C-alpha positions in Angstrom: -19.7 10.0 -5.6 -18.1 13.0 -4.0 -16.4 15.9 -5.4 -13.1 14.1 -5.6 -14.7 11.3 -7.6 -14.6 8.7 -4.8 -17.3 6.0 -4.8 -20.0 5.3 -1.9 -23.1 3.5 -1.6 -26.7 4.4 -1.0 -29.8 2.7 -0.2 -33.1 2.4 -2.1 -34.1 5.9 -0.9 -30.8 7.6 -1.8 -29.5 7.8 1.7 -25.8 7.3 2.0 -25.1 4.2 4.0 -21.4 3.9 2.9 -19.6 7.3 2.7 -17.7 8.0 -0.5 -14.2 6.6 -0.1 -13.4 4.1 -3.0 -11.7 4.8 -6.2 -14.2 2.3 -7.9 -16.8 -0.1 -6.7 -19.2 -2.7 -8.2 -22.7 -3.1 -7.0 -23.5 -5.3 -4.1 -24.0 -9.1 -5.0 -24.6 -11.7 -2.3 -24.1 -9.1 0.5 -20.7 -7.9 -0.6 -19.2 -5.5 -3.2 -15.9 -5.7 -4.7 -14.1 -2.2 -4.4 -10.6 -0.7 -4.8 -8.9 2.4 -3.3 -6.6 2.7 -6.2 -6.2 2.1 -9.9 -6.9 3.7 -13.3 -9.8 4.2 -15.6 -9.1 2.7 -19.1 -10.8 2.9 -22.3 -12.0 -0.4 -23.9 -10.0 -0.5 -27.3 -12.1 0.1 -30.3 -15.0 1.5 -28.3 -14.2 5.2 -29.4 -14.6 6.2 -25.8 -18.0 4.6 -25.4 -16.9 2.0 -22.9 -14.6 2.0 -19.9 -13.2 -0.3 -17.2 -11.2 0.1 -14.1 -7.9 -1.5 -13.6 -6.4 -2.1 -10.2 -4.1 -4.6 -8.4 -5.8 -4.0 -5.1 -9.4 -5.3 -5.1 -11.1 -6.4 -1.9 -14.6 -7.0 -0.7 -16.9 -5.0 1.7 -20.1 -5.8 3.5 -23.2 -3.7 3.7 -21.8 -1.8 6.6 -18.5 -0.9 4.6 -16.3 -3.3 6.6 -13.7 -5.2 4.7 -14.8 -9.0 4.5 -12.5 -11.4 6.2 -12.8 -14.1 3.2 -11.4 -12.4 0.2 -12.3 -14.4 -2.7 -10.8 -12.0 -5.1 -9.6 -13.7 -8.4 -6.6 -12.8 -10.5 -8.7 -10.7 -12.9 -8.0 -7.0 -12.3 -11.0 -5.5 -13.9 -14.3 -7.1 -12.9 -16.0 -9.1 -10.1 
């Protein structure tokens, strides 16, 4: 994460491999990660501030080099992979 709160990715040693540039991103799974450049952090109702989620209409997947994947299999769910 950078000073502006953008998300990036690091390898097992902590070395940055994809510079911070996303508003939010999920961990890699199956060689790709679901990310977004926009959206809003929202509190889970009734959690008393303990749990949050990210809402966005613009999810897409990246590969381990940070390139947008051609086959975008994003579902209609706006909050999780």
